[in-house]
C-alpha positions in Angstrom: 116.8 114.2 101.2 120.6 114.2 101.7 120.1 114.7 105.5 117.5 115.4 108.1 119.0 118.7 109.1 116.8 120.9 106.8 117.2 123.3 103.9 120.1 125.4 102.8 122.9 123.4 104.2 124.2 122.1 100.9 125.6 123.8 97.8 127.2 123.0 94.5 125.6 119.6 94.1 126.8 118.0 90.9 126.3 114.6 89.3 129.7 113.7 87.8 129.0 110.3 86.3 125.9 108.2 85.4 126.1 104.5 84.6 123.0 102.5 83.8 123.1 98.9 85.0 120.7 95.9 85.1 119.8 94.3 88.3 119.7 90.5 88.9 116.0 90.4 89.4 113.3 90.8 86.8 115.6 93.0 84.5 115.2 95.9 87.0 117.0 99.0 85.7 119.4 100.9 88.1 121.5 103.9 87.6 124.8 104.2 89.5 125.5 108.0 90.0 128.7 109.6 91.2 128.2 113.0 92.8 129.8 115.7 94.8 128.6 118.6 96.9 129.6 121.0 99.7 128.1 120.6 103.2 127.6 123.8 105.1 128.1 123.0 108.8 126.4 124.7 111.7 129.7 126.2 112.8 130.1 127.9 109.4 132.6 125.5 107.8 132.3 124.1 104.3 133.1 120.4 103.9 133.6 118.9 100.4 131.8 115.5 100.1 131.7 112.8 97.4 129.6 109.8 97.0 127.9 107.1 95.0 124.2 106.4 94.7 122.0 103.7 93.2 118.7 104.9 91.8 115.8 102.9 90.4 112.1 103.4 89.8 109.4 100.9 90.8 105.8 101.7 90.2 105.1 105.3 91.1 108.2 105.5 93.4 111.8 106.5 92.9 114.1 104.6 95.3 117.7 105.7 96.1 120.5 104.3 98.2 122.9 107.1 98.9 126.5 106.7 100.2 129.0 109.5 100.8 132.1 110.6 102.6 134.4 113.6 102.9 136.4 114.3 99.8 139.6 113.5 101.7 138.5 110.0 102.8 136.6 109.2 99.5 139.5 107.5 97.7 140.1 105.2 100.7 136.4 104.3 101.0 135.4 104.4 97.3 135.5 100.6 96.7 133.3 99.9 99.8 130.8 102.7 98.9 130.5 101.4 95.3 129.9 97.9 96.7 127.2 99.1 99.0 125.5 101.2 96.3 125.8 98.3 93.8 124.1 95.9 96.2 120.9 97.9 96.4 117.8 96.1 95.2 114.1 96.9 95.2 111.4 94.3 95.0 107.9 95.7 94.3 106.2 92.3 94.5 108.0 91.4 97.8 110.3 88.6 98.4 109.2 85.0 98.0 108.9 84.0 101.7 106.6 81.0 101.2 106.2 78.5 104.0 108.1 75.9 101.9 111.2 78.1 102.1 111.0 79.1 105.8 111.6 76.5 108.4 109.2 76.7 111.4 111.0 77.0 114.7 110.5 74.1 117.0 109.5 74.9 120.6 109.7 72.4 123.4 
């Protein structure tokens, strides 16, 4: 979901660019997607929004990290939004948190 507000508050959703990339772990495949849409506010205004998402599939699930801003602020925030989306990783087998890698806290 784009938001928790419910249905019929978005229109004109378009994916404008799709770029497949490989993750650093286990040759995981990701897709970086640029998108835009119009948000319909509760006050009746329309707000143009743009963003970047990272999408991957692991097992039976599709996982997405979604970043967005107003169209007017997007150019200023684009580099940061791309960095955030590009950092997204999914680990189906969990992280290796073995006891050899984690130091036990010492209590006095």
